[in-house]
PQR file with spaces between the fields and no chain letter, atoms N, CA, C, O and H, PARSE charges and radii, in Angstrom:
ATOM       1  N    MET     1       0.883   -1.159    0.000 -0.4000 1.5000
ATOM       2  CA   MET     1      -0.019    0.021    0.024 -0.0000 2.0000
ATOM       3  C    MET     1       0.894    1.242    0.012  0.5500 1.7000
ATOM       4  O    MET     1       1.827    1.335    0.810 -0.5500 1.4000
ATOM       5  N    SER     2       0.619    2.186   -0.904 -0.4000 1.5000
ATOM       6  CA   SER     2       1.371    3.361   -0.988 -0.0000 2.0000
ATOM       7  C    SER     2       0.856    4.420   -0.088  0.5500 1.7000
ATOM       8  O    SER     2      -0.351    4.520    0.135 -0.5500 1.4000
ATOM       9  H    SER     2      -0.139    2.110   -1.552  0.4000 1.0000
ATOM      10  N    TYR     3       1.764    5.239    0.453 -0.4000 1.5000
ATOM      11  CA   TYR     3       1.303    6.320    1.318 -0.0000 2.0000
ATOM      12  C    TYR     3       1.404    7.706    0.670  0.5500 1.7000
ATOM      13  O    TYR     3       1.324    8.728    1.352 -0.5500 1.4000
ATOM      14  H    TYR     3       2.744    5.158    0.272  0.4000 1.0000
ATOM      15  N    TYR     4       1.573    7.724   -0.603 -0.4000 1.5000
ATOM      16  CA   TYR     4       1.664    8.982   -1.314 -0.0000 2.0000
ATOM      17  C    TYR     4       1.123    8.766   -2.733  0.5500 1.7000
ATOM      18  O    TYR     4       0.897    7.633   -3.158 -0.5500 1.4000
ATOM      19  H    TYR     4       1.638    6.895   -1.157  0.4000 1.0000
ATOM      20  N    PHE     5       0.918    9.902   -3.472 -0.4000 1.5000
ATOM      21  CA   PHE     5       0.687    9.820   -4.874 -0.0000 2.0000
ATOM      22  C    PHE     5       1.554   10.848   -5.524  0.5500 1.7000
ATOM      23  O    PHE     5       1.954   11.834   -4.905 -0.5500 1.4000
ATOM      24  H    PHE     5       1.102   10.822   -3.127  0.4000 1.0000
ATOM      25  N    SER     6       1.849   10.607   -6.803 -0.4000 1.5000
ATOM      26  CA   SER     6       2.725   11.511   -7.507 -0.0000 2.0000
ATOM      27  C    SER     6       2.299   11.689   -8.970  0.5500 1.7000
ATOM      28  O    SER     6       1.569   10.868   -9.525 -0.5500 1.4000
ATOM      29  H    SER     6       1.525    9.806   -7.305  0.4000 1.0000
ATOM      30  N    LYS     7       2.748   12.724   -9.542 -0.4000 1.5000
ATOM      31  CA   LYS     7       2.454   13.006  -10.971 -0.0000 2.0000
ATOM      32  C    LYS     7       3.606   13.815  -11.574  0.5500 1.7000
ATOM      33  O    LYS     7       4.035   14.801  -10.976 -0.5500 1.4000
ATOM      34  H    LYS     7       3.340   13.391   -9.090  0.4000 1.0000
ATOM      35  N    ARG     8       4.089   13.437  -12.689 -0.4000 1.5000
ATOM      36  CA   ARG     8       5.104   14.265  -13.408 -0.0000 2.0000
ATOM      37  C    ARG     8       4.401   15.328  -14.175  0.5500 1.7000
ATOM      38  O    ARG     8       3.383   15.082  -14.821 -0.5500 1.4000
ATOM      39  H    ARG     8       3.740   12.636  -13.175  0.4000 1.0000
ATOM      40  N    ILE     9       4.941   16.511  -14.106 -0.4000 1.5000
ATOM      41  CA   ILE     9       4.352   17.668  -14.784 -0.0000 2.0000
ATOM      42  C    ILE     9       5.475   18.415  -15.502  0.5500 1.7000
ATOM      43  O    ILE     9       6.646   18.331  -15.133 -0.5500 1.4000
ATOM      44  H    ILE     9       5.768   16.711  -13.581  0.4000 1.0000
ATOM      45  N    ASP    10       5.071   19.155  -16.547 -0.4000 1.5000
ATOM      46  CA   ASP    10       6.006   19.897  -17.348 -0.0000 2.0000
ATOM      47  C    ASP    10       6.087   21.352  -16.858  0.5500 1.7000
ATOM      48  O    ASP    10       5.529   22.252  -17.486 -0.5500 1.4000
ATOM      49  H    ASP    10       4.120   19.224  -16.847  0.4000 1.0000
ATOM      50  N    SER    11       6.804   21.581  -15.703 -0.4000 1.5000
ATOM      51  CA   SER    11       7.004   22.912  -15.214 -0.0000 2.0000
ATOM      52  C    SER    11       8.220   22.920  -14.269  0.5500 1.7000
ATOM      53  O    SER    11       8.764   21.870  -13.930 -0.5500 1.4000
ATOM      54  H    SER    11       7.257   20.850  -15.194  0.4000 1.0000
ATOM      55  N    THR    12       8.621   24.101  -13.864 -0.4000 1.5000
ATOM      56  CA   THR    12       9.726   24.196  -12.923 -0.0000 2.0000
ATOM      57  C    THR    12       9.242   23.817  -11.583  0.5500 1.7000
ATOM      58  O    THR    12       8.034   23.729  -11.362 -0.5500 1.4000
ATOM      59  H    THR    12       8.178   24.955  -14.139  0.4000 1.0000
ATOM      60  N    PHE    13      10.165   23.582  -10.648 -0.4000 1.5000
ATOM      61  CA   PHE    13       9.777   23.278   -9.266 -0.0000 2.0000
ATOM      62  C    PHE    13       8.986   24.397   -8.641  0.5500 1.7000
ATOM      63  O    PHE    13       7.951   24.177   -8.012 -0.5500 1.4000
ATOM      64  H    PHE    13      11.146   23.653  -10.828  0.4000 1.0000
ATOM      65  N    ASP    14       9.488   25.598   -8.822 -0.4000 1.5000
ATOM      66  CA   ASP    14       8.770   26.771   -8.152 -0.0000 2.0000
ATOM      67  C    ASP    14       7.423   26.973   -8.786  0.5500 1.7000
ATOM      68  O    ASP    14       6.484   27.336   -8.077 -0.5500 1.4000
ATOM      69  H    ASP    14      10.329   25.777   -9.333  0.4000 1.0000
ATOM      70  N    GLU    15       7.266   26.766  -10.050 -0.4000 1.5000
ATOM      71  CA   GLU    15       5.972   26.836  -10.717 -0.0000 2.0000
ATOM      72  C    GLU    15       5.046   25.752  -10.228  0.5500 1.7000
ATOM      73  O    GLU    15       3.842   25.975  -10.106 -0.5500 1.4000
ATOM      74  H    GLU    15       8.028   26.471  -10.626  0.4000 1.0000
ATOM      75  N    ALA    16       5.581   24.584   -9.946 -0.4000 1.5000
ATOM      76  CA   ALA    16       4.730   23.521   -9.422 -0.0000 2.0000
ATOM      77  C    ALA    16       4.243   23.802   -8.029  0.5500 1.7000
ATOM      78  O    ALA    16       3.080   23.544   -7.718 -0.5500 1.4000
ATOM      79  H    ALA    16       6.559   24.402  -10.045  0.4000 1.0000
ATOM      80  N    VAL    17       5.103   24.325   -7.178 -0.4000 1.5000
ATOM      81  CA   VAL    17       4.750   24.652   -5.812 -0.0000 2.0000
ATOM      82  C    VAL    17       3.698   25.785   -5.828  0.5500 1.7000
ATOM      83  O    VAL    17       2.751   25.737   -5.042 -0.5500 1.4000
ATOM      84  H    VAL    17       6.048   24.534   -7.430  0.4000 1.0000
ATOM      85  N    ALA    18       3.834   26.749   -6.658 -0.4000 1.5000
ATOM      86  CA   ALA    18       2.787   27.850   -6.775 -0.0000 2.0000
ATOM      87  C    ALA    18       1.460   27.276   -7.275  0.5500 1.7000
ATOM      88  O    ALA    18       0.398   27.628   -6.761 -0.5500 1.4000
ATOM      89  H    ALA    18       4.602   26.788   -7.296  0.4000 1.0000
ATOM      90  N    ARG    19       1.517   26.414   -8.252 -0.4000 1.5000
ATOM      91  CA   ARG    19       0.269   25.847   -8.776 -0.0000 2.0000
ATOM      92  C    ARG    19      -0.427   24.996   -7.734  0.5500 1.7000
ATOM      93  O    ARG    19      -1.644   25.075   -7.564 -0.5500 1.4000
ATOM      94  H    ARG    19       2.379   26.128   -8.669  0.4000 1.0000
ATOM      95  N    VAL    20       0.359   24.174   -7.030 -0.4000 1.5000
ATOM      96  CA   VAL    20      -0.259   23.354   -5.960 -0.0000 2.0000
ATOM      97  C    VAL    20      -0.842   24.226   -4.850  0.5500 1.7000
ATOM      98  O    VAL    20      -1.921   23.934   -4.334 -0.5500 1.4000
ATOM      99  H    VAL    20       1.348   24.110   -7.168  0.4000 1.0000
ATOM     100  N    THR    21      -0.139   25.288   -4.484 -0.4000 1.5000
ATOM     101  CA   THR    21      -0.668   26.211   -3.477 -0.0000 2.0000
ATOM     102  C    THR    21      -1.955   26.875   -3.939  0.5500 1.7000
ATOM     103  O    THR    21      -2.881   27.003   -3.138 -0.5500 1.4000
ATOM     104  H    THR    21       0.737   25.525   -4.903  0.4000 1.0000
ATOM     105  N    GLU    22      -2.057   27.290   -5.155 -0.4000 1.5000
ATOM     106  CA   GLU    22      -3.225   27.936   -5.765 -0.0000 2.0000
ATOM     107  C    GLU    22      -4.358   26.907   -5.811  0.5500 1.7000
ATOM     108  O    GLU    22      -5.496   27.233   -5.474 -0.5500 1.4000
ATOM     109  H    GLU    22      -1.305   27.186   -5.806  0.4000 1.0000
ATOM     110  N    GLU    23      -4.068   25.692   -6.216 -0.4000 1.5000
ATOM     111  CA   GLU    23      -5.167   24.673   -6.316 -0.0000 2.0000
ATOM     112  C    GLU    23      -5.703   24.305   -4.974  0.5500 1.7000
ATOM     113  O    GLU    23      -6.902   24.079   -4.805 -0.5500 1.4000
ATOM     114  H    GLU    23      -3.143   25.427   -6.490  0.4000 1.0000
ATOM     115  N    LEU    24      -4.772   24.241   -3.970 -0.4000 1.5000
ATOM     116  CA   LEU    24      -5.220   23.937   -2.597 -0.0000 2.0000
ATOM     117  C    LEU    24      -6.124   25.047   -2.081  0.5500 1.7000
ATOM     118  O    LEU    24      -7.128   24.769   -1.426 -0.5500 1.4000
ATOM     119  H    LEU    24      -3.798   24.424   -4.108  0.4000 1.0000
ATOM     120  N    LYS    25      -5.774   26.332   -2.375 -0.4000 1.5000
ATOM     121  CA   LYS    25      -6.592   27.479   -1.962 -0.0000 2.0000
ATOM     122  C    LYS    25      -7.993   27.428   -2.600  0.5500 1.7000
ATOM     123  O    LYS    25      -8.972   27.785   -1.945 -0.5500 1.4000
ATOM     124  H    LYS    25      -4.958   26.558   -2.907  0.4000 1.0000
ATOM     125  N    LYS    26      -8.104   26.985   -3.878 -0.4000 1.5000
ATOM     126  CA   LYS    26      -9.419   26.839   -4.480 -0.0000 2.0000
ATOM     127  C    LYS    26     -10.268   25.844   -3.740  0.5500 1.7000
ATOM     128  O    LYS    26     -11.495   25.937   -3.783 -0.5500 1.4000
ATOM     129  H    LYS    26      -7.309   26.695   -4.410  0.4000 1.0000
ATOM     130  N    GLU    27      -9.675   24.917   -3.078 -0.4000 1.5000
ATOM     131  CA   GLU    27     -10.351   23.841   -2.335 -0.0000 2.0000
ATOM     132  C    GLU    27     -10.528   24.168   -0.858  0.5500 1.7000
ATOM     133  O    GLU    27     -10.965   23.332   -0.069 -0.5500 1.4000
ATOM     134  H    GLU    27      -8.679   24.842   -3.043  0.4000 1.0000
ATOM     135  N    GLY    28     -10.181   25.395   -0.503 -0.4000 1.5000
ATOM     136  CA   GLY    28     -10.397   25.856    0.851 -0.0000 2.0000
ATOM     137  C    GLY    28      -9.235   25.537    1.845  0.5500 1.7000
ATOM     138  O    GLY    28      -9.409   25.603    3.061 -0.5500 1.4000
ATOM     139  H    GLY    28      -9.825   26.075   -1.145  0.4000 1.0000
ATOM     140  N    PHE    29      -8.082   25.199    1.299 -0.4000 1.5000
ATOM     141  CA   PHE    29      -6.913   24.959    2.132 -0.0000 2.0000
ATOM     142  C    PHE    29      -5.989   26.160    2.082  0.5500 1.7000
ATOM     143  O    PHE    29      -5.825   26.798    1.042 -0.5500 1.4000
ATOM     144  H    PHE    29      -7.941   25.144    0.311  0.4000 1.0000
ATOM     145  N    GLY    30      -5.394   26.454    3.220 -0.4000 1.5000
ATOM     146  CA   GLY    30      -4.352   27.463    3.274 -0.0000 2.0000
ATOM     147  C    GLY    30      -3.049   26.791    3.670  0.5500 1.7000
ATOM     148  O    GLY    30      -3.079   25.708    4.256 -0.5500 1.4000
ATOM     149  H    GLY    30      -5.527   25.936    4.064  0.4000 1.0000
ATOM     150  N    ILE    31      -1.912   27.391    3.371 -0.4000 1.5000
ATOM     151  CA   ILE    31      -0.618   26.901    3.689 -0.0000 2.0000
ATOM     152  C    ILE    31      -0.169   27.501    5.018  0.5500 1.7000
ATOM     153  O    ILE    31       0.174   28.681    5.079 -0.5500 1.4000
ATOM     154  H    ILE    31      -1.888   28.270    2.895  0.4000 1.0000
ATOM     155  N    LEU    32      -0.169   26.717    6.056 -0.4000 1.5000
ATOM     156  CA   LEU    32       0.249   27.180    7.405 -0.0000 2.0000
ATOM     157  C    LEU    32       1.730   27.177    7.577  0.5500 1.7000
ATOM     158  O    LEU    32       2.266   28.039    8.274 -0.5500 1.4000
ATOM     159  H    LEU    32      -0.448   25.758    6.007  0.4000 1.0000
ATOM     160  N    THR    33       2.427   26.230    6.964 -0.4000 1.5000
ATOM     161  CA   THR    33       3.864   26.149    7.056 -0.0000 2.0000
ATOM     162  C    THR    33       4.460   25.690    5.738  0.5500 1.7000
ATOM     163  O    THR    33       3.815   24.968    4.978 -0.5500 1.4000
ATOM     164  H    THR    33       1.991   25.530    6.398  0.4000 1.0000
ATOM     165  N    GLU    34       5.666   26.098    5.471 -0.4000 1.5000
ATOM     166  CA   GLU    34       6.396   25.630    4.251 -0.0000 2.0000
ATOM     167  C    GLU    34       7.846   25.346    4.735  0.5500 1.7000
ATOM     168  O    GLU    34       8.569   26.225    5.204 -0.5500 1.4000
ATOM     169  H    GLU    34       6.190   26.684    6.089  0.4000 1.0000
ATOM     170  N    ILE    35       8.205   24.063    4.584 -0.4000 1.5000
ATOM     171  CA   ILE    35       9.527   23.671    4.989 -0.0000 2.0000
ATOM     172  C    ILE    35      10.357   23.387    3.745  0.5500 1.7000
ATOM     173  O    ILE    35      10.035   22.486    2.971 -0.5500 1.4000
ATOM     174  H    ILE    35       7.618   23.350    4.203  0.4000 1.0000
ATOM     175  N    ASP    36      11.422   24.154    3.553 -0.4000 1.5000
ATOM     176  CA   ASP    36      12.360   23.907    2.476 -0.0000 2.0000
ATOM     177  C    ASP    36      13.377   22.861    2.965  0.5500 1.7000
ATOM     178  O    ASP    36      14.342   23.203    3.650 -0.5500 1.4000
ATOM     179  H    ASP    36      11.684   24.887    4.182  0.4000 1.0000
ATOM     180  N    VAL    37      13.166   21.649    2.626 -0.4000 1.5000
ATOM     181  CA   VAL    37      13.945   20.488    3.154 -0.0000 2.0000
ATOM     182  C    VAL    37      15.401   20.653    2.568  0.5500 1.7000
ATOM     183  O    VAL    37      16.369   20.477    3.308 -0.5500 1.4000
ATOM     184  H    VAL    37      12.382   21.372    2.069  0.4000 1.0000
ATOM     185  N    LYS    38      15.548   20.968    1.326 -0.4000 1.5000
ATOM     186  CA   LYS    38      16.875   21.094    0.719 -0.0000 2.0000
ATOM     187  C    LYS    38      17.740   22.150    1.504  0.5500 1.7000
ATOM     188  O    LYS    38      18.904   21.909    1.825 -0.5500 1.4000
ATOM     189  H    LYS    38      14.761   21.111    0.725  0.4000 1.0000
ATOM     190  N    GLU    39      17.111   23.317    1.790 -0.4000 1.5000
ATOM     191  CA   GLU    39      17.805   24.403    2.460 -0.0000 2.0000
ATOM     192  C    GLU    39      18.084   23.977    3.940  0.5500 1.7000
ATOM     193  O    GLU    39      19.157   24.276    4.464 -0.5500 1.4000
ATOM     194  H    GLU    39      16.166   23.512    1.529  0.4000 1.0000
ATOM     195  N    THR    40      17.169   23.315    4.578 -0.4000 1.5000
ATOM     196  CA   THR    40      17.376   22.893    5.948 -0.0000 2.0000
ATOM     197  C    THR    40      18.498   21.907    6.086  0.5500 1.7000
ATOM     198  O    THR    40      19.338   22.015    6.979 -0.5500 1.4000
ATOM     199  H    THR    40      16.298   23.072    4.152  0.4000 1.0000
ATOM     200  N    LEU    41      18.506   20.902    5.154 -0.4000 1.5000
ATOM     201  CA   LEU    41      19.546   19.879    5.266 -0.0000 2.0000
ATOM     202  C    LEU    41      20.925   20.495    4.944  0.5500 1.7000
ATOM     203  O    LEU    41      21.926   20.082    5.529 -0.5500 1.4000
ATOM     204  H    LEU    41      17.824   20.814    4.429  0.4000 1.0000
ATOM     205  N    LYS    42      20.987   21.427    4.070 -0.4000 1.5000
ATOM     206  CA   LYS    42      22.246   22.110    3.728 -0.0000 2.0000
ATOM     207  C    LYS    42      22.748   22.843    4.970  0.5500 1.7000
ATOM     208  O    LYS    42      23.915   22.749    5.350 -0.5500 1.4000
ATOM     209  H    LYS    42      20.174   21.763    3.595  0.4000 1.0000
ATOM     210  N    LYS    43      21.829   23.569    5.581 -0.4000 1.5000
ATOM     211  CA   LYS    43      22.214   24.437    6.694 -0.0000 2.0000
ATOM     212  C    LYS    43      22.588   23.586    7.900  0.5500 1.7000
ATOM     213  O    LYS    43      23.577   23.890    8.566 -0.5500 1.4000
ATOM     214  H    LYS    43      20.881   23.645    5.272  0.4000 1.0000
ATOM     215  N    LYS    44      21.853   22.557    8.199 -0.4000 1.5000
ATOM     216  CA   LYS    44      22.020   21.758    9.440 -0.0000 2.0000
ATOM     217  C    LYS    44      23.070   20.679    9.344  0.5500 1.7000
ATOM     218  O    LYS    44      23.796   20.387   10.294 -0.5500 1.4000
ATOM     219  H    LYS    44      21.049   22.310    7.658  0.4000 1.0000
ATOM     220  N    LEU    45      23.128   20.066    8.100 -0.4000 1.5000
ATOM     221  CA   LEU    45      23.999   18.878    7.948 -0.0000 2.0000
ATOM     222  C    LEU    45      25.106   19.088    6.875  0.5500 1.7000
ATOM     223  O    LEU    45      25.996   18.255    6.706 -0.5500 1.4000
ATOM     224  H    LEU    45      22.539   20.303    7.328  0.4000 1.0000
ATOM     225  N    ASP    46      25.009   20.267    6.142 -0.4000 1.5000
ATOM     226  CA   ASP    46      25.938   20.545    5.083 -0.0000 2.0000
ATOM     227  C    ASP    46      25.975   19.408    4.026  0.5500 1.7000
ATOM     228  O    ASP    46      27.025   18.971    3.555 -0.5500 1.4000
ATOM     229  H    ASP    46      24.285   20.944    6.279  0.4000 1.0000
ATOM     230  N    VAL    47      24.722   18.964    3.691 -0.4000 1.5000
ATOM     231  CA   VAL    47      24.534   17.982    2.631 -0.0000 2.0000
ATOM     232  C    VAL    47      23.705   18.547    1.490  0.5500 1.7000
ATOM     233  O    VAL    47      22.861   19.418    1.700 -0.5500 1.4000
ATOM     234  H    VAL    47      23.869   19.320    4.073  0.4000 1.0000
ATOM     235  N    ASP    48      23.938   18.065    0.316 -0.4000 1.5000
ATOM     236  CA   ASP    48      23.155   18.493   -0.889 -0.0000 2.0000
ATOM     237  C    ASP    48      21.956   17.518   -1.015  0.5500 1.7000
ATOM     238  O    ASP    48      22.097   16.307   -0.844 -0.5500 1.4000
ATOM     239  H    ASP    48      24.623   17.357    0.145  0.4000 1.0000
ATOM     240  N    PHE    49      20.828   18.069   -1.306 -0.4000 1.5000
ATOM     241  CA   PHE    49      19.605   17.288   -1.443 -0.0000 2.0000
ATOM     242  C    PHE    49      18.793   17.943   -2.622  0.5500 1.7000
ATOM     243  O    PHE    49      18.867   19.151   -2.843 -0.5500 1.4000
ATOM     244  H    PHE    49      20.714   19.052   -1.444  0.4000 1.0000
ATOM     245  N    PRO    50      18.055   17.134   -3.328 -0.5600 1.5000
ATOM     246  CA   PRO    50      17.224   17.720   -4.415  0.2800 2.0000
ATOM     247  C    PRO    50      16.215   18.680   -3.823  0.5500 1.7000
ATOM     248  O    PRO    50      15.964   18.686   -2.618 -0.5500 1.4000
ATOM     249  N    GLN    51      15.615   19.532   -4.742 -0.4000 1.5000
ATOM     250  CA   GLN    51      14.597   20.462   -4.279 -0.0000 2.0000
ATOM     251  C    GLN    51      13.441   19.582   -3.682  0.5500 1.7000
ATOM     252  O    GLN    51      13.006   18.574   -4.238 -0.5500 1.4000
ATOM     253  H    GLN    51      15.820   19.527   -5.721  0.4000 1.0000
ATOM     254  N    TYR    52      12.996   20.080   -2.490 -0.4000 1.5000
ATOM     255  CA   TYR    52      11.987   19.288   -1.807 -0.0000 2.0000
ATOM     256  C    TYR    52      11.329   20.265   -0.778  0.5500 1.7000
ATOM     257  O    TYR    52      12.010   20.817    0.086 -0.5500 1.4000
ATOM     258  H    TYR    52      13.349   20.900   -2.038  0.4000 1.0000
ATOM     259  N    LYS    53      10.058   20.450   -0.892 -0.4000 1.5000
ATOM     260  CA   LYS    53       9.282   21.328    0.056 -0.0000 2.0000
ATOM     261  C    LYS    53       8.177   20.494    0.675  0.5500 1.7000
ATOM     262  O    LYS    53       7.593   19.624    0.029 -0.5500 1.4000
ATOM     263  H    LYS    53       9.505   20.002   -1.595  0.4000 1.0000
ATOM     264  N    ILE    54       7.905   20.774    1.932 -0.4000 1.5000
ATOM     265  CA   ILE    54       6.797   20.242    2.598 -0.0000 2.0000
ATOM     266  C    ILE    54       5.818   21.387    2.865  0.5500 1.7000
ATOM     267  O    ILE    54       6.148   22.353    3.553 -0.5500 1.4000
ATOM     268  H    ILE    54       8.380   21.480    2.457  0.4000 1.0000
ATOM     269  N    LEU    55       4.634   21.265    2.321 -0.4000 1.5000
ATOM     270  CA   LEU    55       3.593   22.302    2.558 -0.0000 2.0000
ATOM     271  C    LEU    55       2.631   21.814    3.596  0.5500 1.7000
ATOM     272  O    LEU    55       2.005   20.760    3.486 -0.5500 1.4000
ATOM     273  H    LEU    55       4.366   20.480    1.762  0.4000 1.0000
ATOM     274  N    GLY    56       2.547   22.623    4.594 -0.4000 1.5000
ATOM     275  CA   GLY    56       1.551   22.311    5.713 -0.0000 2.0000
ATOM     276  C    GLY    56       0.227   22.887    5.394  0.5500 1.7000
ATOM     277  O    GLY    56      -0.092   24.001    5.810 -0.5500 1.4000
ATOM     278  H    GLY    56       3.056   23.479    4.684  0.4000 1.0000
ATOM     279  N    ALA    57      -0.568   22.144    4.651 -0.4000 1.5000
ATOM     280  CA   ALA    57      -1.876   22.606    4.164 -0.0000 2.0000
ATOM     281  C    ALA    57      -2.987   22.371    5.154  0.5500 1.7000
ATOM     282  O    ALA    57      -3.016   21.295    5.751 -0.5500 1.4000
ATOM     283  H    ALA    57      -0.309   21.239    4.313  0.4000 1.0000
ATOM     284  N    CYS    58      -3.873   23.256    5.370 -0.4000 1.5000
ATOM     285  CA   CYS    58      -4.923   23.049    6.383 -0.0000 2.0000
ATOM     286  C    CYS    58      -6.263   23.570    5.822  0.5500 1.7000
ATOM     287  O    CYS    58      -6.334   24.659    5.253 -0.5500 1.4000
ATOM     288  H    CYS    58      -3.850   24.131    4.886  0.4000 1.0000
ATOM     289  N    ASN    59      -7.300   22.775    5.996 -0.4000 1.5000
ATOM     290  CA   ASN    59      -8.650   23.228    5.696 -0.0000 2.0000
ATOM     291  C    ASN    59      -9.363   23.204    7.028  0.5500 1.7000
ATOM     292  O    ASN    59      -9.753   22.132    7.492 -0.5500 1.4000
ATOM     293  H    ASN    59      -7.243   21.890    6.458  0.4000 1.0000
ATOM     294  N    PRO    60      -9.554   24.406    7.688 -0.5600 1.5000
ATOM     295  CA   PRO    60     -10.085   24.476    9.017  0.2800 2.0000
ATOM     296  C    PRO    60     -11.355   23.680    9.248  0.5500 1.7000
ATOM     297  O    PRO    60     -11.410   23.004   10.275 -0.5500 1.4000
ATOM     298  N    PRO    61     -12.379   23.681    8.410 -0.5600 1.5000
ATOM     299  CA   PRO    61     -13.590   22.911    8.685  0.2800 2.0000
ATOM     300  C    PRO    61     -13.252   21.334    8.728  0.5500 1.7000
ATOM     301  O    PRO    61     -13.764   20.599    9.572 -0.5500 1.4000
ATOM     302  N    PHE    62     -12.415   20.909    7.822 -0.4000 1.5000
ATOM     303  CA   PHE    62     -12.071   19.508    7.829 -0.0000 2.0000
ATOM     304  C    PHE    62     -11.225   19.188    9.021  0.5500 1.7000
ATOM     305  O    PHE    62     -11.409   18.122    9.608 -0.5500 1.4000
ATOM     306  H    PHE    62     -11.999   21.506    7.136  0.4000 1.0000
ATOM     307  N    ALA    63     -10.280   20.062    9.435 -0.4000 1.5000
ATOM     308  CA   ALA    63      -9.466   19.755   10.599 -0.0000 2.0000
ATOM     309  C    ALA    63     -10.328   19.763   11.840  0.5500 1.7000
ATOM     310  O    ALA    63     -10.115   18.928   12.719 -0.5500 1.4000
ATOM     311  H    ALA    63     -10.131   20.928    8.958  0.4000 1.0000
ATOM     312  N    TYR    64     -11.265   20.637   11.956 -0.4000 1.5000
ATOM     313  CA   TYR    64     -12.157   20.692   13.136 -0.0000 2.0000
ATOM     314  C    TYR    64     -13.020   19.466   13.245  0.5500 1.7000
ATOM     315  O    TYR    64     -13.234   18.943   14.338 -0.5500 1.4000
ATOM     316  H    TYR    64     -11.438   21.315   11.242  0.4000 1.0000
ATOM     317  N    LYS    65     -13.526   18.994   12.097 -0.4000 1.5000
ATOM     318  CA   LYS    65     -14.327   17.775   12.049 -0.0000 2.0000
ATOM     319  C    LYS    65     -13.522   16.552   12.481  0.5500 1.7000
ATOM     320  O    LYS    65     -13.978   15.723   13.268 -0.5500 1.4000
ATOM     321  H    LYS    65     -13.352   19.419   11.209  0.4000 1.0000
ATOM     322  N    ALA    66     -12.283   16.470   11.924 -0.4000 1.5000
ATOM     323  CA   ALA    66     -11.441   15.391   12.301 -0.0000 2.0000
ATOM     324  C    ALA    66     -11.065   15.387   13.785  0.5500 1.7000
ATOM     325  O    ALA    66     -11.072   14.344   14.439 -0.5500 1.4000
ATOM     326  H    ALA    66     -11.912   17.144   11.285  0.4000 1.0000
ATOM     327  N    LEU    67     -10.742   16.553   14.290 -0.4000 1.5000
ATOM     328  CA   LEU    67     -10.370   16.660   15.716 -0.0000 2.0000
ATOM     329  C    LEU    67     -11.588   16.348   16.594  0.5500 1.7000
ATOM     330  O    LEU    67     -11.399   15.819   17.690 -0.5500 1.4000
ATOM     331  H    LEU    67     -10.736   17.400   13.758  0.4000 1.0000
ATOM     332  N    GLN    68     -12.821   16.642   16.178 -0.4000 1.5000
ATOM     333  CA   GLN    68     -14.035   16.247   16.933 -0.0000 2.0000
ATOM     334  C    GLN    68     -14.135   14.721   17.001  0.5500 1.7000
ATOM     335  O    GLN    68     -14.474   14.147   18.037 -0.5500 1.4000
ATOM     336  H    GLN    68     -12.974   17.071   15.288  0.4000 1.0000
ATOM     337  N    ALA    69     -13.846   14.113   15.922 -0.4000 1.5000
ATOM     338  CA   ALA    69     -14.004   12.632   15.840 -0.0000 2.0000
ATOM     339  C    ALA    69     -12.845   11.896   16.579  0.5500 1.7000
ATOM     340  O    ALA    69     -13.042   10.804   17.111 -0.5500 1.4000
ATOM     341  H    ALA    69     -13.572   14.579   15.081  0.4000 1.0000
ATOM     342  N    GLU    70     -11.646   12.510   16.599 -0.4000 1.5000
ATOM     343  CA   GLU    70     -10.508   11.827   17.180 -0.0000 2.0000
ATOM     344  C    GLU    70      -9.544   12.907   17.651  0.5500 1.7000
ATOM     345  O    GLU    70      -8.829   13.493   16.837 -0.5500 1.4000
ATOM     346  H    GLU    70     -11.486   13.398   16.167  0.4000 1.0000
ATOM     347  N    SER    71      -9.513   13.181   18.964 -0.4000 1.5000
ATOM     348  CA   SER    71      -8.731   14.256   19.496 -0.0000 2.0000
ATOM     349  C    SER    71      -7.233   14.087   19.241  0.5500 1.7000
ATOM     350  O    SER    71      -6.516   15.087   19.271 -0.5500 1.4000
ATOM     351  H    SER    71     -10.094   12.706   19.625  0.4000 1.0000
ATOM     352  N    LYS    72      -6.731   12.912   18.999 -0.4000 1.5000
ATOM     353  CA   LYS    72      -5.314   12.734   18.798 -0.0000 2.0000
ATOM     354  C    LYS    72      -4.972   12.737   17.299  0.5500 1.7000
ATOM     355  O    LYS    72      -3.836   12.447   16.926 -0.5500 1.4000
ATOM     356  H    LYS    72      -7.313   12.099   18.975  0.4000 1.0000
ATOM     357  N    ILE    73      -5.919   13.052   16.467 -0.4000 1.5000
ATOM     358  CA   ILE    73      -5.667   13.066   14.988 -0.0000 2.0000
ATOM     359  C    ILE    73      -4.590   14.135   14.631  0.5500 1.7000
ATOM     360  O    ILE    73      -3.984   14.027   13.564 -0.5500 1.4000
ATOM     361  H    ILE    73      -6.843   13.288   16.769  0.4000 1.0000
ATOM     362  N    GLY    74      -4.338   15.130   15.459 -0.4000 1.5000
ATOM     363  CA   GLY    74      -3.374   16.110   15.150 -0.0000 2.0000
ATOM     364  C    GLY    74      -2.004   15.593   14.864  0.5500 1.7000
ATOM     365  O    GLY    74      -1.218   16.243   14.175 -0.5500 1.4000
ATOM     366  H    GLY    74      -4.830   15.218   16.325  0.4000 1.0000
ATOM     367  N    THR    75      -1.704   14.430   15.385 -0.4000 1.5000
ATOM     368  CA   THR    75      -0.438   13.757   15.083 -0.0000 2.0000
ATOM     369  C    THR    75      -0.292   13.364   13.626  0.5500 1.7000
ATOM     370  O    THR    75       0.814   13.106   13.152 -0.5500 1.4000
ATOM     371  H    THR    75      -2.342   13.902   15.945  0.4000 1.0000
ATOM     372  N    MET    76      -1.430   13.319   12.905 -0.4000 1.5000
ATOM     373  CA   MET    76      -1.469   12.973   11.508 -0.0000 2.0000
ATOM     374  C    MET    76      -1.723   14.201   10.577  0.5500 1.7000
ATOM     375  O    MET    76      -1.580   14.085    9.360 -0.5500 1.4000
ATOM     376  H    MET    76      -2.328   13.529   13.290  0.4000 1.0000
ATOM     377  N    LEU    77      -2.080   15.314   11.125 -0.4000 1.5000
ATOM     378  CA   LEU    77      -2.482   16.459   10.264 -0.0000 2.0000
ATOM     379  C    LEU    77      -1.237   17.257    9.897  0.5500 1.7000
ATOM     380  O    LEU    77      -1.332   18.257    9.185 -0.5500 1.4000
ATOM     381  H    LEU    77      -2.196   15.408   12.114  0.4000 1.0000
């Protein structure tokens, strides 16, 4: 069982991040955090890593509903 999905697209990394952010916004999600993994690993470990960003997307109504159903779900959000 896979824990992710992926798709190859014809755009730059930054264009892809901007497009994903915009599409998430259309669906009611905001980006609460953005972690630049490449930059962090370079700074902390002095290692090179491919471009990689973690977007902390949140849809407040969905998050609230999930938290009402399971108070510990925050570990997965």
